[in-house]
N, C-alpha and C positions, 0 to 999 in steps of 0.2 A: 427530487432529490437534482440535485446540479451536478451536473459531470464533471469529472477526472479534470476535462478542458479546458473548464473554468477557474481552476486553482491557483491558475499562472496571476491572476491579477488578483490585488489586494481588495477585500472589502474594507467599505468604511460606512460602519454606520455610528450615528450620533444618537443616543438613548439618555435622556433627560432628566430620566429619575433619580432620586436624590440631589438633586438641585436646590440649594437653599438658599436663601439670601440675595437671591439674584447673579451670582457670580457664575463661570462660563464653566461648564464642565470642561474635565480634560479630553483632549482628541485622541483617539485609541485606532490606530490600525494593527490587523492580526490580517499577517502574509501566511498563507498555506500553499507553497507551490507542490504542484503533482510530483515535479521532479525534485524532490526535496529531502534530506531526511529529518524535516522536523517546520514549526511554525516559529513566526518571529512575532512578537506584540513589540509595538513604538508608541510609546505616550508621549505627547507634548503637552504643559501644563499653562493654562493662561496667566499672566503675572497675575490677575487678581485673584489667584487663590493661594498666595504664600510667596509671590514677589520675583517667582520665575526664577530663586534660584538652586540652591542644592536642597534636597530631600527625598522622599520614597517613596511608591506606588506603592500596593498592595494590589494582587493580584490572585484568581483562580479561572478555572477555564471547566465550564460544564458542559453538559450534553444529556438531551433530554431532560432537562432540568437537574441533575444530579451533578453535584461537584466529581469530577475524575481526577481535578489534578490543582495542587498537588494532593501527594496520600494523607488521607485523614483530613482532607476539606478546610483545613487551616490555610489562610491567603499567605501565599509568597513574594517578595517583593522587589521591586526594578530602580534602582538606584537612578535618582536625576540630578542631571549636572545643566544648569542654566536651563531648567524647565524640560529638559529633555531628557528619554531614555529607553531602553529596549532590553528584552530578555527573549533568550531562546528557547524552545523548548521540543524536545524530541519526538517523534509521533510514537516512538515505543513508549513514552511516559505517560500517553494518555488516550490514546484512541484505540475504542473499545466497540467501533461498529462505523458503517458509514454515514453519513449523513453530516447535518449542523451543527458544531461549536459553537459556544458561546466564551469570551472574553470578558471575564467583569473585573475589571480595573477601575480602584477607586483613591481620591488624594483628598485627604481632609475629609472633609463631608460632602465632596462630591463623587458621582459615580456616574462612567459609562461604560455601556454593555454595546459589542460589536458582533457579528456572529462572522464564520465562511462555511463552507461545505468542504471536507475532507471524505477522501476517499484512497484508504489505505487497506483498508479490512478485505481479504481476497476469500470467496465463497468456494470456487474452483478453478481446480485444473482440467484444463484442453489441451490434449498431446494429440497430434495428428503425425503420424509414420509414412514413410513414402521412400523409395528407391532410388538414386541419384549414381550417373546420369543415366537418362533415360536409353533403351536399346540394351548397353552392358554395362547393366548397376555392379557398383563394386562398393556402394556406402550406402547404410541405412540408416537417412537422415528423418530426424524429430525435429518437429517443431511447437513450441509449448507459450500455450498463454495464460494469463491468470487473469481466469472473470470475476467481476461481479454476480453476474447472474446467469445461472444455467443454463445451456445452450445458446449462449452470446459472446462469442469468441470477441467480436466489435466491442463488447461492453467491457475494455478491459481495465486490469487496476496495474498501474506503477508501483510495485512493491522491490524492496530487498531483503534476500532471505537467503534460505539453502535448499535445492530440490534433491531428492531422493528418486532415481531413476531404475529400471528394471527393465529388461528386457523377456519376453515371453517368447515361447518356441512351442509349436504346436506341429506335427507333424509324423513322418514315414519314419524319423528318428525319435519318436518316444516326444514327453512333455519335459518341457526345461526352464528353466530361469537362470538370468543372468543379473547378475547383483553389479550395476556398473558404478554404484557408487554415490557421495553425495557432493555436489555442485554446488559454487555461490552461484548468486541469481540477483542482479544488479535492477536498476529502475532508472539506466540510463534514457529514457525515451524510446526505444526501440519498440515496432509493435508487438512481437514477440521474440522470444530467446529459442536461440537451434542449436542444436547437437546433433552430432554426426560420429559414426562409428563405422568402422569399416567391419564389412562381411569375414574378414579374413581372422575375424577378433572371437567370432561365433564357432563352436567347436560342434558344429554338426557338419557330417558329409552327405546327409540326405536334404530331400524336398521337404520344404514347410512351411507354414504361416510365423512369422514376426509380426508381433503389438510393442509398444510402448506404454508403458507405468507412471506415473509421477507423483509424488506426494509435496505437497510443499509444507516450508515453514517459516513464517514471515518474521522478518524482524524489525519491521515498523509498526506494529499493531500486537497489543495483549494479549496474548492467550491464543492467538492465532495460529496455533500448530497442526501439522497432523491434515492438511486441506486433499481432499481427494479428489479424484477424477470426476470430471462433469459426467453425470448417469445418463445423457444423451448422447453420448460417443457410443454406447452400447457395445465396446470391444468386448466384453465376458468371453466370446468366443466368437473364433474365424465365421464368415471371411469380413464383415461389419469392422471397417478402422484394422485390419492386419493386414499386412505386406504378404504375397507370395516369392517365396526363391527358390526355380528350380534349380537343382545342382545335378 
């Protein structure tokens, strides 16, 4: 599987299946950048097909041999002007996992298929809490990474969605949870999302451990909601990946 960094460049593959009568097939480029909301399918039709003028191309998008767009598998259309046209398809309209997606484009009896790797599906959330600044901390800082593979925060996914954040406390003051709320997460290309919480916001006068729990809801893939924390963090109980605050 290609990594998300490879998605910035369009992939051009010409498959001549469907060519009849020696006519040239349409040229198709499917571009699926990692930092974007969707994929673009661009079509250029040779003059030999229908004079290079006005017309319509039909297309579907498939994954693992199954049509995932349009819904129901009925081909959609791309309007052609002077033999050229394009269509933008949001990721959340067709992404069901990470991997190779294929655009199947037909003009008259000529077919071109092109593939591109898309990584938008999030499997785990990696959240690491720590105190800042050092020496005299005033803030609980949490860095969050959206992962493709458990235990591999460097194998991150650029995705937009919403993050439910929760801070948990265990210590001399008992056991408690602070509902931080839901926060928008964007795919702006940063290697992680940073959240900062002033220690004055936690209603505990006793010393204790604090941990961050995050749940992600992906806006760029179908059904990719309630994504849980990476189990390799091992933060079910202190002290692993908990921070201690002395009062």
